[in-house]
C-alpha positions as CSV (number, residue, x, y, z in Angstrom):
1,M,0.0,0.0,0.0
2,Q,1.3,3.4,-0.9
3,Q,1.4,5.6,2.2
4,D,1.3,9.0,0.5
5,K,-2.0,8.2,-1.3
6,Q,-4.1,7.5,1.8
7,P,-6.0,10.3,3.5
8,D,-5.3,11.1,7.1
9,Y,-7.5,9.2,9.5
10,R,-7.8,11.3,12.6
11,P,-10.3,12.4,15.3
12,V,-13.1,14.6,14.1
13,V,-16.2,16.1,15.8
14,F,-19.5,15.7,14.0
15,R,-22.1,18.3,15.2
16,D,-25.8,18.2,14.7
17,R,-26.9,21.8,15.3
18,S,-30.6,21.2,15.1
19,A,-30.4,18.7,18.1
20,G,-27.6,20.4,19.9
21,Y,-25.6,17.1,19.8
22,A,-22.0,16.5,18.9
23,F,-19.8,13.4,19.0
24,L,-16.1,12.6,18.6
25,T,-15.1,9.9,16.2
26,R,-12.3,9.1,13.7
27,S,-12.7,10.0,10.1
28,T,-11.0,11.1,6.9
29,A,-13.3,14.1,6.5
30,T,-11.7,17.5,6.5
31,S,-12.9,20.9,7.7
32,E,-11.7,24.4,8.0
33,Q,-13.6,24.9,11.3
34,S,-12.4,23.6,14.7
35,I,-13.9,23.1,18.1
36,E,-12.4,22.6,21.6
37,W,-13.7,19.3,22.9
38,D,-14.4,18.3,26.5
39,D,-10.9,16.8,26.9
40,G,-9.3,20.2,26.2
41,N,-8.0,19.3,22.7
42,T,-9.0,21.1,19.5
43,Y,-10.5,19.0,16.7
44,P,-11.9,19.7,13.3
45,V,-15.7,20.0,13.4
46,I,-18.2,19.0,10.6
47,D,-21.8,20.2,10.8
48,V,-24.4,17.6,9.7
49,E,-28.0,18.2,8.9
50,I,-29.3,15.1,10.6
51,S,-28.0,12.6,13.1
52,S,-29.4,9.9,15.3
53,E,-30.5,12.6,17.8
54,S,-32.7,14.4,15.3
55,H,-33.7,11.7,12.8
56,P,-37.4,10.9,13.2
57,Y,-36.9,7.1,13.0
58,F,-34.5,7.1,15.9
59,T,-36.3,9.7,18.0
60,G,-39.7,7.9,17.8
61,K,-41.3,10.8,16.0
62,A,-41.6,9.0,12.7
63,R,-44.9,9.2,10.8
64,S,-46.8,6.0,10.9
65,V,-48.7,5.1,7.8
66,D,-52.3,4.2,8.3
67,P,-52.7,1.0,6.3
68,E,-56.4,0.7,7.3
69,G,-57.1,4.0,5.6
70,R,-55.4,2.8,2.4
71,I,-57.5,-0.4,2.4
72,A,-60.7,1.5,3.0
73,R,-59.9,4.0,0.2
74,F,-59.2,1.1,-2.2
75,E,-62.4,-0.7,-1.3
76,R,-64.4,2.6,-1.8
77,R,-62.8,3.1,-5.1
78,Y,-63.1,-0.4,-6.6
79,G,-65.8,-2.0,-4.4
80,E,-65.4,-5.0,-2.2
81,G,-64.5,-8.2,-3.9
82,D,-66.9,-11.2,-3.8
């Protein structure tokens, strides 16, 4: 493997501004911005639009589809089968 062709794999903070949530992980992503983390070190920060803290599926605020309403609409439209 050629060392000079691999991107740097380093600690990066991903921040979800809508949920006020940030987490530190390792990544090859780059950023011009930086943030001071809880441990006193400064890391590059990448703002994301959605994370597990704000995603409707993970927060339990997902829309539930009403399958009974779909069936009723189908039966109204095409009549009940014999």
